[in-house]
ZAMARGU-4260 file (C-alpha; in steps of 0.2 Angstrom, whole numbers, plus 5000, padded with zeros to 4 digits):
<rodrens>
0) 4939/5098/4881 | 4956/5109/4886 | 4972/5101/4889 | 4969/5102/4908 | 4953/5093/4907
5) 4961/5079/4896 | 4974/5078/4909 | 4961/5074/4923 | 4952/5062/4912 | 4968/5052/4910
10) 4967/5048/4928 | 4950/5038/4924 | 4953/5019/4927 | 4968/5022/4938 | 4968/5009/4953
15) 4977/5005/4969 | 4976/4990/4981 | 4979/4993/5000 | 4979/4978/5012 | 4975/4979/5031
20) 4969/4969/5046 | 4954/4973/5056 | 4961/4975/5072 | 4951/4978/5088 | 4959/4994/5094
25) 4951/5006/5082 | 4934/4998/5085 | 4936/5001/5104 | 4942/5019/5101 | 4928/5024/5090
30) 4915/5016/5102 | 4922/5027/5115 | 4922/5042/5103 | 4903/5039/5100 | 4900/5038/5118
35) 4894/5020/5119 | 4898/5010/5135 | 4915/4999/5133 | 4911/4982/5127 | 4922/4968/5124
40) 4929/4967/5105 | 4935/4950/5100 | 4939/4941/5085 | 4924/4938/5074 | 4914/4955/5081
45) 4905/4962/5065 | 4910/4979/5061 | 4895/4991/5061 | 4892/5000/5044 | 4905/5013/5039
50) 4917/5008/5052 | 4928/5001/5038 | 4934/5019/5037 | 4944/5015/5053 | 4956/5005/5041
55) 4965/5008/5024 | 4972/5024/5031 | 4981/5036/5021 | 5000/5034/5026 | 5008/5047/5016
60) 5025/5054/5022 | 5026/5070/5029 | 5035/5077/5015 | 5021/5072/5004 | 5008/5083/5013
65) 5001/5098/5005 | 4996/5114/5011 | 4979/5108/5016 | 4984/5094/5026 | 4980/5081/5012
70) 4993/5072/5002 | 5000/5083/4987 | 4989/5082/4970 | 4994/5069/4957 | 4996/5053/4966
75) 4981/5041/4966 | 4968/5055/4965 | 4970/5067/4949 | 4980/5083/4950 | 4965/5095/4952
80) 4971/5113/4953 | 4956/5119/4963 | 4960/5122/4981 | 4945/5118/4991 | 4941/5098/4992
85) 4925/5092/5001 | 4918/5074/5003 | 4902/5077/4994 | 4893/5059/4997 | 4894/5041/4995
90) 4885/5025/4991 | 4886/5008/4998 | 4881/4990/4996 | 4885/4980/5012 | 4886/4962/5004
95) 4893/4952/5018 | 4900/4955/5036 | 4917/4962/5039 | 4924/4955/5056 | 4937/4959/5068
100) 4952/4948/5063 | 4949/4948/5045 | 4963/4951/5033 | 4955/4964/5022 | 4961/4972/5005
105) 4953/4987/4997 | 4954/4989/4978 | 4951/5008/4973 | 4947/5015/4955 | 4945/5032/4948
110) 4928/5029/4940 | 4924/5046/4934 | 4931/5064/4932 | 4919/5078/4928 | 4921/5097/4926
115) 4907/5108/4928 | 4903/5127/4930 | 4893/5131/4946 | 4887/5147/4953 | 4903/5150/4962
120) 4914/5145/4948 | 4922/5129/4941 | 4918/5113/4950 | 4927/5096/4946 | 4919/5080/4953
125) 4929/5064/4956 | 4920/5048/4959 | 4930/5033/4966 | 4924/5015/4967 | 4931/5006/4982
130) 4929/4986/4983 | 4934/4978/5000 | 4937/4959/5000 | 4940/4949/5016 | 4952/4934/5018
135) 4956/4934/4999 | 4937/4931/4994 | 4934/4934/4976 | 4918/4943/4979 | 4918/4960/4988
140) 4911/4961/5006 | 4909/4979/5003 | 4905/4990/4987 | 4907/5010/4990 | 4907/5025/4978
145) 4915/5040/4985 | 4911/5057/4978 | 4923/5071/4980 | 4921/5089/4974 | 4934/5102/4971
150) 4930/5120/4972 | 4938/5137/4968 | 4944/5148/4983 | 4930/5157/4992 | 4927/5174/4984
155) 4919/5190/4992 | 4906/5191/4980 | 4901/5171/4979 | 4883/5168/4979 | 4878/5156/4994
160) 4865/5142/4989 | 4849/5144/4997 | 4847/5133/5012 | 4835/5119/5012 | 4823/5116/5027
165) 4825/5099/5036 | 4810/5089/5039 | 4800/5095/5053 | 4795/5077/5060 | 4806/5064/5064
170) 4804/5048/5074 | 4821/5048/5080 | 4832/5063/5085 | 4848/5065/5094 | 4859/5081/5097
175) 4878/5082/5094 | 4889/5094/5101 | 4904/5094/5089 | 4917/5101/5100 | 4936/5102/5095
180) 4939/5085/5105 | 4927/5075/5095 | 4934/5082/5078 | 4951/5079/5084 | 4948/5061/5090
185) 4939/5057/5073 | 4953/5064/5062 | 4966/5054/5073 | 4956/5038/5071 | 4954/5040/5052
190) 4972/5048/5050 | 4964/5063/5042 | 4976/5078/5041 | 4964/5089/5031 | 4967/5106/5041
195) 4948/5112/5040 | 4944/5100/5053 | 4956/5106/5067 | 4966/5121/5061 | 4954/5136/5065
200) 4966/5149/5058 | 4968/5140/5042 | 4950/5136/5039 | 4944/5154/5042 | 4958/5164/5035
205) 4963/5153/5020 | 4947/5144/5015 | 4935/5157/5021 | 4924/5146/5032 | 4917/5153/5049
210) 4922/5138/5060 | 4930/5121/5059 | 4921/5109/5047 | 4913/5094/5055 | 4919/5079/5044
215) 4906/5072/5032 | 4911/5054/5035 | 4908/5058/5054 | 4891/5065/5051 | 4886/5050/5041
220) 4894/5038/5054 | 4883/5047/5067 | 4867/5044/5056 | 4871/5026/5054 | 4875/5026/5074
225) 4858/5033/5076 | 4850/5019/5066 | 4859/5006/5077 | 4854/5015/5093 | 4836/5013/5088
230) 4837/4996/5079 | 4851/4986/5086 | 4848/4971/5076 | 4844/4980/5060 | 4854/4973/5044
235) 4858/4986/5032 | 4859/4982/5014 | 4862/4998/5007 | 4866/5016/5012 | 4869/5032/5003
240) 4872/5051/5008 | 4874/5067/5001 | 4882/5082/5009 | 4870/5097/5007 | 4878/5111/5017
245) 4893/5112/5028 | 4892/5109/5047 | 4903/5119/5058 | 4909/5117/5076 | 4901/5133/5081
250) 4884/5126/5086 | 4876/5110/5091 | 4867/5100/5077 | 4855/5086/5076 | 4855/5069/5067
255) 4837/5062/5064 | 4828/5048/5056 | 4811/5043/5049 | 4806/5025/5045 | 4797/5024/5029
260) 4779/5014/5026 | 4789/4999/5017 | 4797/4994/5033 | 4814/4993/5025 | 4818/5011/5020
265) 4823/5023/5033 | 4827/5042/5029 | 4841/5049/5039 | 4847/5068/5039 | 4857/5079/5049
270) 4851/5098/5052 | 4861/5113/5059 | 4855/5124/5074 | 4844/5134/5062 | 4835/5119/5055
275) 4843/5118/5039 | 4847/5102/5031 | 4866/5098/5031 | 4866/5079/5025 | 4852/5069/5016
280) 4854/5050/5017 | 4844/5034/5016 | 4846/5016/5022 | 4838/5001/5016 | 4836/4986/5027
285) 4837/4968/5021
</rodrens>
């Protein structure tokens, strides 16, 4: 292991704690963004799964922001020298409800840092464990593992991984039009300054993508929102998703779902306009 890998490994075990209050305004705003009718949001209203991402926002000073719109490397996250950063996937355990009005604290820990050689060069995977506790409870209400992947810059001779066809049959399917306003509103709600989601010149000329990239967490939220639309009273125990292929704002895409025979497991996925799988997910109900 070289000196750079040693340095990245030294970040394993680092931890930070952020406190917040589950205020109603972000819930009202995301409700509107997902095109639901306005409903009263009062103290005690349960947050839908994944809506905790509206809180614990990254409040870095403007002078601390790097060229890609994220905070400069080497704070809580390790100083990975690769330029492209993506949300690769997450795994969740929803243990007890998080409600509007709760005082919440999130403890985040660097769980693992792994360097690999891929078909397009070096990759660095960082796994972060988040534990969210409500009202000074000892046990977490939510445990989340967040997988981040860093990549080298796009090269002219990079090999593109072969696409994977999405399932042809779905019990549930909804078309999403990822226009600039949807991407902007979600970036604003999550205080996400990553330029790949709103700066077309940057994402095409610097990072080499054909269009704005739809946020992985937004697609995951839309998958869970599809489940909620179909099963409003469902109690989700666990959820996991993996980003398979980028989704761009150039075309509409679909979120789909298929309940499994056991009555508790639901496969969820997103697919692009050509039918290629872009996100694969599984929810398990209590």
